[in-house]
VOPAGU-2260 file (C-alpha; in pm, 1 decimal, decimal comma):
REM VOPAGU-2260
SITE   aa  ch    i         X         Y         Z
SITE  MET   A    0    7127,9   22606,4   10786,3
SITE  GLY   A    1    7238,1   22914,2   10974,5
SITE  ASP   A    2    6988,0   23202,8   10949,9
SITE  TYR   A    3    6911,6   23141,1   10585,0
SITE  HIS   A    4    6561,1   23271,3   10531,0
SITE  GLN   A    5    6268,8   23031,6   10506,7
SITE  CYS   A    6    6089,4   23075,4   10175,5
SITE  PHE   A    7    5727,9   23192,3   10170,0
SITE  SER   A    8    5505,0   23253,0    9868,3
SITE  ARG   A    9    5179,0   23436,3    9810,1
SITE  ALA   A   10    4870,2   23218,7    9823,6
SITE  ALA   A   11    4788,1   23367,2    9481,9
SITE  VAL   A   12    5021,8   23107,9    9328,2
SITE  LEU   A   13    4745,8   22855,0    9398,3
SITE  GLU   A   14    4512,5   23026,8    9152,7
SITE  GLY   A   15    4377,1   22752,7    8930,8
SITE  TYR   A   16    4456,8   22478,0    9182,8
SITE  SER   A   17    4097,9   22404,9    9288,5
SITE  LYS   A   18    3967,3   22398,9    8932,0
SITE  ALA   A   19    4250,8   22176,8    8808,0
SITE  THR   A   20    4215,1   21941,4    9105,6
SITE  LEU   A   21    3839,1   21903,6    9066,4
SITE  ALA   A   22    3892,0   21834,2    8696,0
SITE  VAL   A   23    4101,9   21526,0    8780,0
SITE  GLY   A   24    3843,0   21401,5    9028,2
SITE  LEU   A   25    4011,2   21497,1    9356,7
SITE  ASP   A   26    3911,2   21708,2    9656,9
SITE  PRO   A   27    4130,5   22022,4    9671,7
SITE  ILE   A   28    4037,3   22103,7   10033,0
SITE  ALA   A   29    4137,8   21760,0   10156,4
SITE  LEU   A   30    4469,8   21778,5    9972,4
SITE  LEU   A   31    4542,5   22125,8   10110,2
SITE  LYS   A   32    4483,8   22001,5   10463,6
SITE  GLN   A   33    4698,6   21695,6   10397,9
SITE  SER   A   34    4978,4   21933,7   10296,0
SITE  ASP   A   35    4930,9   22148,3   10611,0
SITE  ILE   A   36    4796,8   22444,5   10411,0
SITE  ASP   A   37    4496,1   22631,1   10547,4
SITE  PRO   A   38    4219,1   22610,6   10280,3
SITE  TYR   A   39    4113,7   22966,9   10367,7
SITE  CYS   A   40    4424,1   23086,3   10186,7
SITE  LEU   A   41    4235,3   23030,5    9860,5
SITE  ARG   A   42    4025,3   23335,5    9950,8
SITE  TYR   A   43    4319,8   23555,4   10045,4
SITE  PRO   A   44    4579,8   23583,9    9767,7
SITE  ASP   A   45    4825,0   23782,3    9983,5
SITE  PHE   A   46    4833,7   23517,1   10254,8
SITE  LYS   A   47    5187,9   23374,2   10288,1
SITE  ILE   A   48    5246,2   22997,8   10258,5
SITE  PRO   A   49    5577,1   22810,1   10294,5
SITE  THR   A   50    5706,0   22747,9    9942,8
SITE  ALA   A   51    5800,9   22394,9   10050,7
SITE  SER   A   52    5434,2   22319,6   10129,6
SITE  ILE   A   53    5325,7   22435,8    9784,3
SITE  ILE   A   54    5586,5   22213,6    9617,0
SITE  GLN   A   55    5471,0   21912,0    9817,6
SITE  LEU   A   56    5103,2   21990,0    9750,6
SITE  LEU   A   57    5150,2   21991,7    9373,0
SITE  GLU   A   58    5354,0   21669,6    9376,3
SITE  LEU   A   59    5098,6   21499,9    9602,7
SITE  THR   A   60    4809,8   21605,2    9377,3
SITE  ALA   A   61    4984,9   21487,5    9060,8
SITE  SER   A   62    5063,5   21154,0    9223,9
SITE  GLN   A   63    4711,5   21091,9    9352,2
SITE  ALA   A   64    4558,5   21197,5    9020,0
SITE  ASN   A   65    4814,4   20987,0    8829,5
SITE  VAL   A   66    4883,6   21272,8    8589,2
SITE  ALA   A   67    5231,0   21387,5    8487,9
SITE  ASP   A   68    5132,4   21739,0    8381,0
SITE  PHE   A   69    4938,7   21880,7    8675,9
SITE  GLY   A   70    5149,4   22198,7    8674,7
SITE  LEU   A   71    5048,0   22262,3    8313,7
SITE  ARG   A   72    4682,4   22193,2    8395,7
SITE  MET   A   73    4698,6   22453,0    8673,3
SITE  ALA   A   74    4849,5   22707,6    8436,7
SITE  GLU   A   75    4563,5   22649,5    8191,4
SITE  CYS   A   76    4309,1   22714,8    8466,9
SITE  ARG   A   77    4450,7   23053,6    8562,8
SITE  SER   A   78    4265,4   23371,0    8473,3
SITE  GLY   A   79    4568,4   23598,6    8485,0
SITE  SER   A   80    4502,2   23774,5    8815,5
SITE  ALA   A   81    4753,0   23573,1    9021,4
SITE  LEU   A   82    5032,9   23831,1    8993,9
SITE  GLY   A   83    4819,4   24121,9    9110,8
SITE  LEU   A   84    5019,4   24447,0    9125,6
SITE  ALA   A   85    5327,1   24271,2    8987,2
SITE  GLU   A   86    5152,5   24215,5    8655,0
SITE  LEU   A   87    5066,4   24585,1    8633,0
SITE  VAL   A   88    5437,0   24661,2    8679,2
SITE  LEU   A   89    5524,0   24415,1    8401,7
SITE  ALA   A   90    5267,1   24573,4    8172,6
SITE  GLN   A   91    5462,2   24901,4    8187,4
SITE  GLN   A   92    5771,6   24751,2    8020,9
SITE  PRO   A   93    5856,3   24867,4    7666,0
SITE  THR   A   94    5942,6   24523,1    7520,7
SITE  LEU   A   95    5889,5   24156,8    7601,0
SITE  GLY   A   96    6260,4   24127,6    7677,2
SITE  ALA   A   97    6222,7   24401,5    7937,4
SITE  VAL   A   98    5925,6   24212,8    8083,8
SITE  ILE   A   99    6148,4   23908,9    8142,4
SITE  HIS   A  100    6420,0   24114,8    8311,5
SITE  LYS   A  101    6168,4   24293,6    8533,8
SITE  LEU   A  102    6012,8   23959,6    8625,8
SITE  LEU   A  103    6354,5   23841,7    8744,5
SITE  ASP   A  104    6368,3   24145,9    8973,7
SITE  ILE   A  105    6028,5   24097,6    9136,5
SITE  ALA   A  106    5960,8   23722,1    9114,9
SITE  TRP   A  107    6042,9   23680,5    9486,1
SITE  VAL   A  108    5729,7   23880,4    9566,9
SITE  GLN   A  109    5523,2   23596,5    9421,1
SITE  VAL   A  110    5735,1   23285,8    9483,0
SITE  ASP   A  111    6026,8   23311,7    9721,6
SITE  GLY   A  112    6283,0   23041,0    9653,9
SITE  LEU   A  113    6230,8   23036,5    9276,6
SITE  LEU   A  114    6561,6   23103,7    9102,9
SITE  LEU   A  115    6519,4   23267,2    8762,7
SITE  ALA   A  116    6792,0   23366,5    8520,2
SITE  VAL   A  117    6817,1   23483,5    8160,3
SITE  GLU   A  118    7101,7   23464,8    7909,7
SITE  ASN   A  119    7143,0   23578,0    7548,9
SITE  VAL   A  120    7299,7   23307,9    7331,1
SITE  ALA   A  121    7355,6   23343,9    6955,5
SITE  GLY   A  122    7032,3   23520,1    6871,0
SITE  PHE   A  123    6823,8   23342,4    7135,3
SITE  VAL   A  124    6715,8   23427,8    7488,6
SITE  VAL   A  125    6742,5   23136,5    7731,3
SITE  PHE   A  126    6521,2   23167,9    8039,3
SITE  THR   A  127    6598,1   22920,3    8319,7
SITE  ALA   A  128    6406,8   22827,2    8633,1
SITE  ASP   A  129    6515,8   22631,2    8938,3
SITE  LEU   A  130    6452,0   22618,2    9310,7
SITE  GLU   A  131    6680,0   22695,5    9600,4
SITE  ALA   A  132    6868,6   22384,1    9703,0
SITE  SER   A  133    6716,1   22390,8   10052,7
SITE  LEU   A  134    6364,3   22332,4    9915,8
SITE  PRO   A  135    6221,1   21979,3    9890,9
SITE  GLY   A  136    6215,7   21769,2    9578,7
SITE  PRO   A  137    6118,5   21634,5    9341,7
SITE  ALA   A  138    5949,5   21953,6    9222,6
SITE  HIS   A  139    5853,0   21866,7    8864,1
SITE  GLN   A  140    5503,4   22018,2    8891,0
SITE  THR   A  141    5627,5   22345,8    9039,9
SITE  ILE   A  142    5883,0   22387,2    8761,6
SITE  GLN   A  143    5616,3   22303,0    8500,1
SITE  LEU   A  144    5388,1   22566,4    8650,8
SITE  ALA   A  145    5664,4   22828,2    8661,0
SITE  MET   A  146    5763,9   22771,7    8296,6
SITE  ALA   A  147    5405,7   22769,9    8169,1
SITE  SER   A  148    5321,6   23078,5    8374,8
SITE  MET   A  149    5618,2   23261,6    8220,5
SITE  ILE   A  150    5488,0   23200,2    7869,2
SITE  LYS   A  151    5133,5   23297,7    7963,5
SITE  ILE   A  152    5253,4   23622,5    8125,2
SITE  LEU   A  153    5439,1   23715,4    7806,4
SITE  GLU   A  154    5135,4   23629,9    7593,8
SITE  ARG   A  155    4899,8   23836,5    7809,9
SITE  VAL   A  156    5129,8   24138,3    7797,8
SITE  ALA   A  157    5195,2   24104,8    7422,7
SITE  HIS   A  158    4840,7   23999,3    7327,0
SITE  THR   A  159    4988,9   23739,5    7094,0
SITE  LYS   A  160    5099,5   23376,1    7095,1
SITE  ILE   A  161    5465,2   23314,6    7190,6
SITE  GLN   A  162    5645,7   23036,3    7005,3
SITE  CYS   A  163    5932,8   22871,6    7195,6
SITE  ALA   A  164    6236,9   22765,5    6996,7
SITE  ALA   A  165    6312,2   22494,6    7254,6
SITE  ILE   A  166    6213,2   22379,3    7601,5
SITE  SER   A  167    6398,0   22145,3    7835,6
SITE  PHE   A  168    6362,6   21995,3    8182,3
SITE  GLN   A  169    6618,1   21841,7    8415,8
SITE  CYS   A  170    6385,8   21561,4    8521,3
SITE  CYS   A  171    6341,9   21230,6    8345,8
SITE  GLU   A  172    6037,5   21211,3    8117,9
SITE  PRO   A  173    5734,8   21190,4    8352,1
SITE  GLY   A  174    5492,9   21087,2    8077,4
SITE  PRO   A  175    5341,5   21220,0    7754,7
SITE  SER   A  176    5114,1   21524,6    7748,1
SITE  VAL   A  177    4955,9   21717,4    7462,2
SITE  ARG   A  178    4966,8   22028,1    7680,2
SITE  TYR   A  179    5337,0   22089,4    7610,9
SITE  VAL   A  180    5267,4   22157,5    7244,4
SITE  LYS   A  181    4956,1   22356,5    7331,3
SITE  ILE   A  182    5138,5   22586,4    7575,7
SITE  PHE   A  183    5497,4   22595,5    7446,6
SITE  GLY   A  184    5452,9   22503,0    7082,1
SITE  LYS   A  185    5667,0   22189,4    7102,9
SITE  ASN   A  186    5753,3   21888,5    7316,7
SITE  PRO   A  187    6038,5   21927,8    7566,3
SITE  ALA   A  188    6371,9   21753,0    7598,0
SITE  TYR   A  189    6429,2   21573,3    7927,7
SITE  GLY   A  190    6739,0   21496,5    8133,1
SITE  ALA   A  191    6881,8   21836,7    8042,5
SITE  GLU   A  192    7129,9   22039,5    8245,6
SITE  GLN   A  193    6872,8   22316,1    8299,5
SITE  ASN   A  194    6501,0   22379,2    8311,0
SITE  ALA   A  195    6500,9   22622,8    8021,5
SITE  LEU   A  196    6280,0   22807,7    7776,0
SITE  THR   A  197    6451,1   22929,3    7459,6
SITE  ILE   A  198    6291,0   23212,5    7262,9
SITE  ARG   A  199    6423,5   23403,1    6962,2
SITE  GLU   A  200    6557,3   23748,1    7045,3
SITE  THR   A  201    6357,1   23896,9    6758,8
SITE  ASP   A  202    6032,6   23771,8    6918,3
SITE  LEU   A  203    6119,8   23944,0    7246,5
SITE  ALA   A  204    6211,2   24270,8    7073,2
SITE  LEU   A  205    5842,4   24329,4    7004,8
SITE  THR   A  206    5755,1   24684,9    7108,8
SITE  LEU   A  207    5458,2   24699,8    7342,6
SITE  ARG   A  208    5229,7   24991,5    7420,4
SITE  PRO   A  209    5412,4   25311,2    7524,1
SITE  SER   A  210    5531,7   25269,3    7881,3
SITE  ASP   A  211    5489,9   25523,6    8158,1
SITE  PRO   A  212    5803,1   25530,5    8379,5
SITE  VAL   A  213    5631,7   25747,1    8640,8
SITE  LEU   A  214    5335,9   25510,0    8667,2
SITE  GLU   A  215    5572,9   25210,5    8680,4
SITE  ALA   A  216    5767,1   25368,0    8968,2
SITE  ARG   A  217    5444,8   25436,0    9159,4
SITE  LEU   A  218    5319,5   25081,2    9101,5
SITE  LEU   A  219    5653,9   24935,4    9207,4
SITE  ASN   A  220    5655,3   25144,3    9525,4
SITE  LEU   A  221    5299,8   25033,0    9599,5
SITE  LEU   A  222    5400,7   24670,8    9540,4
SITE  LEU   A  223    5694,0   24698,0    9780,3
SITE  ASP   A  224    5481,6   24884,5   10037,0
SITE  THR   A  225    5237,5   24593,2   10022,6
SITE  THR   A  226    5487,5   24308,0   10033,3
SITE  GLY   A  227    5783,7   24463,6   10208,0
SITE  VAL   A  228    6141,2   24464,6   10083,4
SITE  ARG   A  229    6331,3   24141,5   10125,9
SITE  GLU   A  230    6660,6   24228,8   10292,6
SITE  PRO   A  231    6906,4   23938,5   10266,5
SITE  THR   A  232    7148,6   23897,4   10555,0
SITE  ILE   A  233    7522,0   23872,5   10499,2
SITE  VAL   A  234    7482,5   23496,0   10544,6
SITE  ASP   A  235    7219,1   23487,1   10267,6
SITE  ARG   A  236    7439,1   23688,2   10034,2
SITE  THR   A  237    7750,0   23482,3   10107,6
SITE  ARG   A  238    7565,8   23154,4   10054,7
SITE  HIS   A  239    7426,5   23280,8    9725,0
SITE  ILE   A  240    7773,8   23372,3    9597,1
SITE  ILE   A  241    7913,4   23037,0    9714,7
SITE  GLN   A  242    7642,3   22856,2    9519,1
SITE  ILE   A  243    7736,7   23052,9    9206,9
SITE  LEU   A  244    8113,7   23013,5    9242,9
SITE  LEU   A  245    8137,2   22646,9    9344,4
SITE  PRO   A  246    8102,8   22503,2    8990,3
SITE  THR   A  247    8364,7   22750,8    8860,8
SITE  GLY   A  248    8636,8   22622,1    9092,4
SITE  GLN   A  249    8690,0   22981,0    9216,2
SITE  CYS   A  250    8503,4   22960,4    9546,9
SITE  ARG   A  251    8764,4   23112,7    9775,4
SITE  ILE   A  252    8686,4   23343,2   10064,6
SITE  THR   A  253    8899,1   23620,2    9913,3
SITE  ARG   A  254    8694,1   23602,1    9591,7
SITE  VAL   A  255    8362,8   23599,1    9778,8
SITE  ALA   A  256    8472,4   23890,7    9997,2
SITE  ALA   A  257    8573,4   24088,6    9687,5
SITE  MET   A  258    8229,6   24030,1    9533,6
SITE  LEU   A  259    8080,6   24170,7    9855,0
SITE  SER   A  260    8320,2   24470,2    9835,5
SITE  VAL   A  261    8493,0   24389,2   10165,0
SITE  ASP   A  262    8817,0   24221,4   10265,8
SITE  ARG   A  263    8856,4   23867,2   10397,5
SITE  ARG   A  264    8891,6   23974,4   10762,1
SITE  THR   A  265    8572,0   24181,2   10751,8
SITE  LEU   A  266    8371,4   23897,6   10595,0
SITE  ASN   A  267    8498,8   23652,5   10858,4
SITE  ARG   A  268    8398,7   23895,2   11134,3
SITE  TRP   A  269    8049,1   23948,7   10990,0
SITE  LEU   A  270    7990,4   23576,2   10954,8
SITE  SER   A  271    8121,0   23514,7   11305,7
SITE  ASN   A  272    7866,8   23765,1   11437,2
SITE  HIS   A  273    7599,1   23540,7   11285,5
SITE  GLY   A  274    7749,6   23231,7   11446,2
SITE  VAL   A  275    7881,8   23069,8   11127,9
SITE  SER   A  276    8212,0   23041,9   10940,7
SITE  PHE   A  277    8288,2   23054,4   10569,8
SITE  SER   A  278    8396,0   22689,9   10561,1
SITE  GLU   A  279    8071,5   22587,6   10733,1
SITE  LEU   A  280    7869,4   22769,9   10468,2
SITE  VAL   A  281    8065,5   22600,1   10188,4
SITE  GLN   A  282    7995,3   22264,0   10352,3
SITE  GLU   A  283    7623,6   22344,6   10390,4
SITE  VAL   A  284    7591,9   22452,0   10027,5
SITE  ARG   A  285    7772,5   22139,4    9906,6
SITE  MET   A  286    7542,4   21918,9   10111,7
SITE  GLU   A  287    7233,8   22101,7    9984,0
SITE  VAL   A  288    7344,0   22079,9    9620,3
SITE  ILE   A  289    7409,6   21707,8    9633,9
SITE  ARG   A  290    7091,8   21636,2    9831,6
SITE  SER   A  291    6893,7   21849,2    9589,5
SITE  SER   A  292    7031,0   21650,9    9295,6
SITE  LEU   A  293    6925,3   21326,6    9462,5
SITE  ARG   A  294    6582,9   21452,8    9575,3
SITE  ARG   A  295    6495,9   21591,2    9234,0
SITE  GLU   A  296    6631,8   21284,6    9056,9
SITE  VAL   A  297    6853,1   21507,7    8844,5
SITE  LYS   A  298    7099,8   21314,9    8629,1
SITE  ILE   A  299    7421,5   21513,0    8655,0
SITE  ARG   A  300    7612,5   21547,9    8330,0
SITE  GLY   A  301    7981,7   21578,1    8396,3
SITE  SER   A  302    8160,4   21548,5    8726,1
SITE  MET   A  303    7988,3   21607,7    9057,7
SITE  SER   A  304    8331,4   21694,6    9195,2
SITE  ASP   A  305    8338,3   21990,9    8954,5
SITE  MET   A  306    7987,1   22097,7    9050,1
SITE  LEU   A  307    8083,5   22099,1    9418,3
SITE  GLY   A  308    8403,5   22294,3    9354,3
SITE  PHE   A  309    8667,2   22028,0    9413,5
SITE  ALA   A  310    8988,8   22068,7    9216,7
SITE  HIS   A  311    9056,2   21693,6    9205,9
SITE  ARG   A  312    8837,3   21385,0    9203,7
SITE  SER   A  313    9044,7   21244,6    9490,6
SITE  SER   A  314    8942,2   21542,1    9705,7
SITE  PHE   A  315    8578,8   21480,3    9622,9
SITE  SER   A  316    8617,7   21108,1    9699,2
SITE  ARG   A  317    8750,3   21188,2   10046,3
SITE  TRP   A  318    8470,4   21438,4   10105,1
SITE  TRP   A  319    8208,3   21189,7    9982,4
SITE  SER   A  320    8341,1   20911,0   10206,2
SITE  HIS   A  321    8304,0   21139,1   10509,5
SITE  ASN   A  322    7959,7   21278,2   10414,3
SITE  LYS   A  323    7785,0   20995,6   10228,2
SITE  ALA   A  324    7604,4   20866,9   10538,1
SITE  ALA   A  325    7474,1   21214,5   10625,9
SITE  VAL   A  326    7354,9   21274,5   10270,2
SITE  LEU   A  327    7170,4   20942,7   10250,7
SITE  GLN   A  328    7008,7   20988,7   10592,5
SITE  GLU   A  329    6747,3   21205,3   10423,2
SITE  PRO   A  330    6441,7   20980,9   10362,1
SITE  SER   A  331    6383,9   21106,2   10006,2
SITE  ALA   A  332    6741,0   21011,0    9913,8
SITE  ARG   A  333    6736,9   20656,4   10047,5
SITE  ASP   A  334    6567,5   20503,4    9746,6
SITE  VAL   A  335    6804,0   20671,2    9498,9
SITE  ASN   A  336    7117,7   20500,6    9373,1
SITE  PRO   A  337    7388,9   20766,9    9423,0
SITE  ARG   A  338    7627,6   20576,1    9198,2
SITE  GLN   A  339    7396,2   20646,7    8903,8
SITE  MET   A  340    7360,3   21011,7    8999,2
SITE  LEU   A  341    7723,6   21095,3    9065,5
SITE  LEU   A  342    7890,5   20962,9    8753,0
């Protein structure tokens, strides 16, 4: 995977884990050890843990407890201190909408590898959450926790209940839970194209307490002094743009170079200095996207050839015939029927 950064998250994301685990009759320390996470991290919120280990821990716990909503149970057990300085930064925003946009800017401080996005659509704000394709799946509990945490952050900042207009998950229905209505105000739709929260724009226009830009800047500087500034390499940035452009059918090196404000020759030279080529990165991203879809049991609506950036189905068929064996070598993909996933 080239020099693509490994994702690490603050141990603070495990706030509520012990309480939720004990409530379902399991031993949190034993499960942490089973997931190769040092139990002492529960005492040190700034300790860094591989994001992949956290994903696997939550899935393991949900499976052993035989509960489909462990991520929601964790969210209910949180006191609100998990974000630390980041929450103080969020509290300085003038509106709930601004809180969401600021959260997108600093979410990596808390959970690296969590991909957040927001879009305004016909009077609604659609907030989406996903994980980088290189992370393990399925990750239903992690996505549950992220979505529920988003709502709870907004409610703490606004000091009022937030009513979602809609909520959806990419996964198949894992099982019923009354907690969806309790947290989000309604039951979700499953098998959707995105993990998404939809909130009315008017609800997010709520004016909060007067903000202090000077205090916010000081808090943000303190946050970055504490966590460091994540500096993506040119390989990171190129891969990210490839992942965005592939489904549009416009993933050409000239287009990617233009988005990086350089020419094609310069981008090729930079990538070569890192020991990788543009075509190799496109291949890696395609493999990660298709493996991610299989691991997370995501039912793809529409053509996988479009999602992977192929202009014609015949081109995708040739690519798939050459790469199918490598894709299905991954243990988590062996029990999945790719014919059902790639329609």
